[in-house]
C-alpha positions as CSV (number, residue, x, y, z in Angstrom):
1,M,15.1,-1.0,12.1
2,R,13.3,-4.1,9.7
3,S,10.0,-4.1,7.8
4,I,7.4,-6.4,9.2
5,C,7.2,-9.4,7.1
6,L,4.4,-11.0,9.4
7,L,1.3,-9.9,11.3
8,V,-0.5,-13.0,13.0
9,L,-3.9,-12.0,14.2
10,A,-6.1,-14.3,16.6
11,A,-9.7,-13.4,16.9
12,C,-10.8,-12.4,20.4
13,L,-14.1,-11.7,19.6
14,A,-16.8,-14.4,19.3
15,P,-17.3,-15.1,15.7
16,V,-20.8,-13.6,15.6
17,V,-19.9,-10.5,17.1
18,A,-16.8,-10.0,14.9
19,G,-18.9,-10.5,11.8
20,A,-21.6,-8.5,12.7
21,Q,-19.9,-5.6,14.2
22,T,-21.2,-1.7,13.3
23,F,-19.2,1.2,13.0
24,D,-20.4,2.6,16.4
25,E,-19.1,-0.7,17.9
26,Y,-15.9,0.1,16.3
27,L,-15.8,3.6,17.5
28,Q,-16.3,2.1,21.1
29,I,-13.8,-0.4,21.1
30,R,-11.7,2.6,20.0
31,K,-12.7,4.8,22.5
32,Q,-12.2,2.3,25.0
33,Y,-8.5,2.1,24.4
34,G,-7.9,5.7,24.0
35,I,-7.2,5.5,20.3
36,T,-7.6,8.3,17.9
37,H,-5.2,7.5,15.1
38,A,-3.5,4.5,13.2
39,A,-0.3,4.0,14.4
40,D,2.5,5.4,11.8
41,V,4.7,2.6,9.9
42,E,8.0,3.6,11.9
43,A,6.2,3.3,15.1
44,I,5.2,-0.3,14.5
45,E,8.7,-0.9,13.3
46,L,10.0,0.4,16.4
47,F,7.4,-1.5,18.9
48,V,8.5,-4.0,21.2
49,G,6.5,-5.2,24.0
50,K,2.5,-5.3,24.5
51,K,-0.1,-2.9,23.4
52,I,-3.6,-1.7,21.7
53,L,-2.8,-0.6,18.4
54,E,-4.8,0.8,15.2
55,V,-3.4,-0.7,11.9
56,R,-4.5,0.4,8.4
57,G,-3.8,-2.1,5.6
58,T,-5.5,-3.0,2.2
59,V,-7.1,-6.9,2.3
60,K,-5.8,-8.7,-1.2
61,G,-7.8,-11.7,-0.5
62,M,-8.4,-14.4,2.0
63,I,-7.6,-18.3,1.9
64,G,-8.4,-20.6,5.1
65,S,-11.3,-22.3,6.1
66,D,-14.4,-21.9,8.4
67,D,-12.3,-21.8,11.6
68,A,-8.9,-20.6,10.4
69,E,-8.9,-17.7,7.9
70,L,-5.7,-15.9,6.6
71,L,-6.6,-12.3,5.2
72,L,-3.2,-11.3,2.9
73,V,-3.0,-7.6,3.8
74,E,-0.8,-4.7,2.5
75,G,0.3,-2.1,4.7
76,P,1.3,1.8,3.8
77,D,5.0,0.6,3.6
78,G,4.3,-1.5,0.5
79,V,4.9,-4.8,3.0
80,Q,2.5,-7.6,2.4
81,H,1.2,-9.2,6.0
82,F,-0.9,-12.3,7.0
83,V,-3.5,-11.8,9.2
84,R,-4.9,-14.7,10.7
85,T,-8.8,-14.3,12.0
86,T,-11.9,-15.9,12.0
87,N,-15.6,-15.1,10.6
88,A,-14.1,-12.4,8.7
89,P,-16.9,-10.0,7.5
90,E,-18.0,-10.5,4.1
91,W,-17.1,-6.8,2.8
92,L,-13.5,-7.8,4.4
93,T,-13.4,-10.3,1.7
94,S,-14.2,-9.1,-1.7
95,G,-10.6,-8.2,-2.4
96,S,-8.3,-5.0,-2.5
97,V,-10.4,-3.6,0.6
98,Q,-9.1,-0.9,2.6
99,A,-9.5,-1.5,6.2
100,R,-8.7,-0.2,9.7
101,M,-8.2,-3.2,12.5
102,I,-7.8,-2.9,16.4
103,V,-5.7,-5.5,17.7
104,E,-3.9,-6.2,21.0
105,A,-0.2,-6.4,19.5
106,E,3.0,-8.3,21.3
107,R,6.4,-8.5,20.2
108,E,9.1,-9.8,22.2
109,S,12.4,-8.7,20.8
110,D,13.3,-6.6,17.5
111,T,13.7,-9.6,15.7
112,S,10.6,-11.3,16.7
113,V,7.3,-11.7,14.6
114,L,4.6,-9.1,15.8
115,K,1.8,-10.9,17.1
116,A,-1.7,-9.4,17.6
117,R,-5.4,-10.3,18.4
118,L,-8.1,-9.3,16.9
119,L,-10.4,-6.7,18.6
120,G,-12.3,-4.5,15.5
121,V,-12.5,-3.9,12.0
122,A,-14.1,-1.0,9.9
123,T,-13.6,0.4,6.6
124,E,-10.7,2.9,5.8
125,H,-13.4,5.2,4.2
126,D,-15.3,5.3,7.1
127,V,-13.0,5.7,9.7
128,A,-11.1,8.4,7.5
129,A,-14.5,10.3,7.0
130,Y,-14.9,10.0,11.0
131,E,-11.3,11.4,11.6
132,E,-11.8,14.1,8.8
133,K,-15.4,15.3,10.8
134,V,-13.1,15.3,14.0
135,A,-10.5,16.9,12.8
136,K,-12.7,19.9,11.1
137,A,-14.5,20.5,14.4
138,D,-11.3,20.4,16.5
139,A,-9.9,23.0,13.9
140,A,-12.7,25.3,14.3
141,R,-12.3,25.3,17.9
142,T,-8.4,25.8,18.4
143,E,-8.0,28.2,15.4
144,A,-7.8,30.9,17.4
145,E,-5.0,29.2,19.6
146,R,-2.7,27.9,16.9
147,V,-2.8,31.8,15.7
148,R,-1.7,32.8,19.2
149,L,1.1,30.2,19.2
150,A,2.5,30.7,15.5
151,K,2.7,34.3,16.4
152,K,4.5,33.8,19.8
153,T,6.8,31.0,17.9
154,S,7.3,33.6,15.1
155,S,8.7,36.3,18.1
156,S,10.9,33.8,19.7
157,R,12.9,32.9,16.4
158,H,16.6,33.9,16.4
159,G,19.2,33.8,14.1
160,G,23.0,33.7,14.0
161,R,25.4,31.0,13.8
162,P,25.1,28.2,16.8
163,Q,27.6,28.0,19.5
164,M,30.1,25.0,19.5
165,M,28.9,22.3,21.9
166,Q,30.2,19.4,23.3
167,G,28.2,16.4,22.3
168,D,30.5,13.1,23.1
169,I,28.7,12.3,26.1
170,P,28.9,8.5,27.3
171,G,25.3,7.2,27.7
172,A,23.2,6.6,30.8
173,T,23.1,3.0,32.1
174,T,19.4,2.7,32.5
175,N,16.3,3.9,30.5
176,P,15.8,7.4,31.7
177,I,11.9,7.8,30.5
178,G,9.8,8.8,33.2
179,Q,12.5,10.1,35.8
180,T,12.1,13.8,36.6
181,P,14.8,14.7,36.2
182,P,15.8,12.0,33.8
183,G,18.9,9.8,34.4
184,M,22.2,11.6,33.7
185,T,25.6,11.0,34.2
186,E,28.6,13.0,35.8
187,Q,29.7,14.2,32.5
188,M,25.9,15.3,31.4
189,V,25.3,16.8,35.0
190,R,29.3,19.1,33.8
191,V,27.8,20.3,30.6
192,L,24.0,20.9,31.5
193,P,24.6,24.5,32.1
194,S,25.9,25.2,28.4
195,Y,22.6,23.2,27.0
196,V,20.3,25.1,29.2
197,S,22.3,28.7,28.1
198,F,21.8,27.9,24.3
199,I,18.4,26.3,24.4
200,K,17.6,29.7,26.3
201,S,19.1,31.8,23.8
202,R,17.0,30.3,21.2
203,N,13.7,30.9,23.1
204,K,13.9,33.5,25.6
205,K,10.2,33.0,26.9
206,L,11.2,29.7,28.5
207,S,11.6,29.7,32.2
208,D,14.7,28.4,33.6
209,R,13.1,25.3,34.8
210,D,11.6,24.3,31.7
211,A,14.8,25.1,29.9
212,T,16.7,22.4,32.3
213,R,14.2,19.9,31.4
214,I,14.7,20.1,27.8
215,A,18.1,20.1,28.3
216,E,18.1,17.3,30.8
217,S,15.9,15.4,28.2
218,I,18.1,15.9,25.7
219,L,21.1,14.6,27.2
220,A,19.6,11.4,29.2
221,Y,17.7,10.4,26.2
222,S,20.5,11.1,23.8
223,G,23.2,9.1,25.9
224,H,20.6,6.2,26.4
225,F,19.9,5.8,22.5
226,G,23.2,6.3,21.7
227,V,22.6,9.4,19.9
228,D,24.6,12.8,19.6
229,P,22.7,15.5,21.4
230,R,23.8,17.9,19.2
231,L,21.8,16.4,16.5
232,I,18.9,16.3,18.8
233,V,19.5,20.1,19.6
234,A,19.6,20.8,16.1
235,L,16.6,19.0,15.1
236,V,14.7,20.5,17.6
237,I,15.9,23.8,16.4
238,A,14.5,23.1,13.0
239,E,11.2,21.7,14.4
240,S,10.2,24.1,17.1
241,D,13.1,25.8,18.2
242,F,12.3,25.1,21.4
243,D,8.7,26.1,21.9
244,P,7.0,22.9,23.7
245,T,3.4,24.5,22.8
246,E,4.6,24.6,19.2
247,T,1.6,23.0,16.9
248,S,1.7,22.7,13.0
249,S,-1.2,23.0,10.6
250,K,-0.7,19.3,9.6
251,G,-1.2,18.4,13.8
252,A,2.6,17.9,14.4
253,K,3.1,18.8,18.2
254,G,5.6,19.9,20.7
255,L,9.6,20.1,20.6
256,G,10.2,17.2,18.1
257,Q,6.6,18.2,16.3
258,L,5.5,14.4,16.5
259,M,2.4,13.1,14.7
260,P,-0.9,12.0,16.8
261,G,-0.3,8.7,14.9
262,T,3.7,8.3,15.8
263,L,2.9,9.4,19.5
264,Q,0.2,6.5,19.8
265,G,2.9,4.1,18.4
266,L,5.1,4.9,20.5
267,G,3.0,4.2,23.5
268,L,3.0,7.9,24.5
269,T,0.0,10.1,25.4
270,D,1.3,13.6,25.7
271,A,2.9,15.5,23.0
272,Y,3.2,18.6,25.0
273,S,5.1,16.9,27.6
274,I,8.9,17.9,27.3
275,E,9.9,14.3,28.6
276,Q,7.5,12.3,26.5
277,N,8.1,14.2,23.3
278,L,11.8,14.2,23.6
279,W,11.6,10.5,24.4
280,G,9.9,10.2,21.7
281,T,12.0,12.1,19.0
282,V,15.4,10.5,20.3
283,R,13.5,7.4,19.6
284,L,12.5,7.7,16.1
285,V,15.7,9.2,15.2
286,R,17.7,6.1,16.6
287,G,15.2,3.6,14.5
288,H,15.9,5.6,11.5
289,I,19.5,6.0,11.9
290,D,19.8,2.1,12.0
291,K,17.6,1.1,9.5
292,Y,19.7,3.5,6.5
293,M,22.6,2.3,8.4
294,G,21.5,-1.2,7.9
295,Q,20.9,-0.2,4.0
296,T,23.7,2.1,2.8
297,N,26.7,1.3,5.7
298,D,27.4,4.6,5.6
299,S,27.3,7.0,8.4
300,F,26.5,10.1,6.6
301,E,24.3,8.7,4.0
302,A,22.5,7.3,7.2
303,L,22.3,10.2,8.9
304,V,20.6,12.5,5.6
305,L,18.1,9.4,5.0
306,A,17.2,9.4,8.7
307,L,16.6,13.2,8.9
308,A,14.6,13.0,5.6
309,G,12.8,9.8,6.9
310,Y,12.1,12.0,9.9
311,N,10.4,14.6,7.8
312,A,8.6,12.9,5.2
313,G,8.2,9.5,6.6
314,S,9.8,6.3,5.6
315,G,7.5,5.3,2.9
316,A,8.4,8.5,0.9
317,V,12.4,7.7,0.9
318,K,11.2,4.1,0.0
319,K,9.5,5.1,-3.0
320,W,12.1,7.6,-4.5
321,N,14.8,5.7,-3.4
322,G,16.4,8.5,-1.4
323,V,15.9,11.8,-0.1
324,P,12.4,12.8,-1.5
325,P,11.9,15.4,-4.3
326,Y,10.1,17.7,-1.9
327,K,11.3,21.4,-1.3
328,E,10.4,21.4,2.2
329,T,12.3,17.9,3.2
330,Q,15.2,19.0,0.9
331,N,15.1,21.9,2.9
332,Y,14.9,20.7,5.9
333,V,17.9,17.9,5.9
334,R,20.4,20.6,4.7
335,K,19.0,23.1,7.8
336,V,19.4,20.1,10.3
337,I,22.8,18.9,9.3
338,S,24.1,23.0,8.8
339,I,23.1,23.4,12.3
340,Y,24.7,20.3,13.7
341,S,27.7,21.0,12.4
342,Q,28.0,24.3,13.5
343,L,27.3,22.8,16.7
344,C,30.1,20.4,16.2
345,G,32.7,23.3,15.6
346,K,32.8,22.4,11.7
């Protein structure tokens, strides 16, 4: 997975609209496309296809003429982008301005430049203040439910050494996302009962149906993306211990504890959907492993950095040139690798 080197934007709104757009109009565009958070850097780097995204960055300056302006934008990952637009509002061109942009983005392949049409722009300050207001309102409405879920999750935790599980399973030949149950190879079907049994031993409150859906999704999506399903099992134990309704105090949701921005960037809509959440989880793990394998050419080091990136974000890994010195992240990496090793019989 590589960093984005160039982001080319072409204005799709009339110049007078782009220049005079109010914050309320920006929110209307956001609402129109179902956007609630800016897409995370990891999700943008993994993106292939066409979709509407909100991205954030610091506009460093502008060059160009009346009919073709290039904004120099630095993203949260520290990579600079050239943004093409027309009739940019005056506040956007004053230098070192933090902004949010809604774009219609398109990338043909992993190696292609991301291209997009600008749909709306607002200051980062205004959007962040609005998001904080919404988050506080949501927190006030859901606090009682969050406490209930936390108690439920706590009561379902189980200690002990995980049993050894089979994981060297050939991958599916087609993308299983959207299939219920997802696409399964014959070998996946043979090992399915052991995965279902293990998942139910971790969370006894799961129904047989949900435990089977979780096992099927882990096996099928791991096979499709070429990830050892035992690694995904270990990661999900660390994230939620197989509670599809798990919600963290920071807003991470579901089995793989996906953040709203990550969900949005991957084109998913329901963090509590077993299939969507696990598809996104495995896709992110695959992307992180590919990125750090390309940087280190060492499978174990790549795994360590991938787990650190999953927990703390690839920006933190880049900042610290390795596993960040955060106690939570370091404990997380050790925990997942320990469980994974045990599942592999090591």
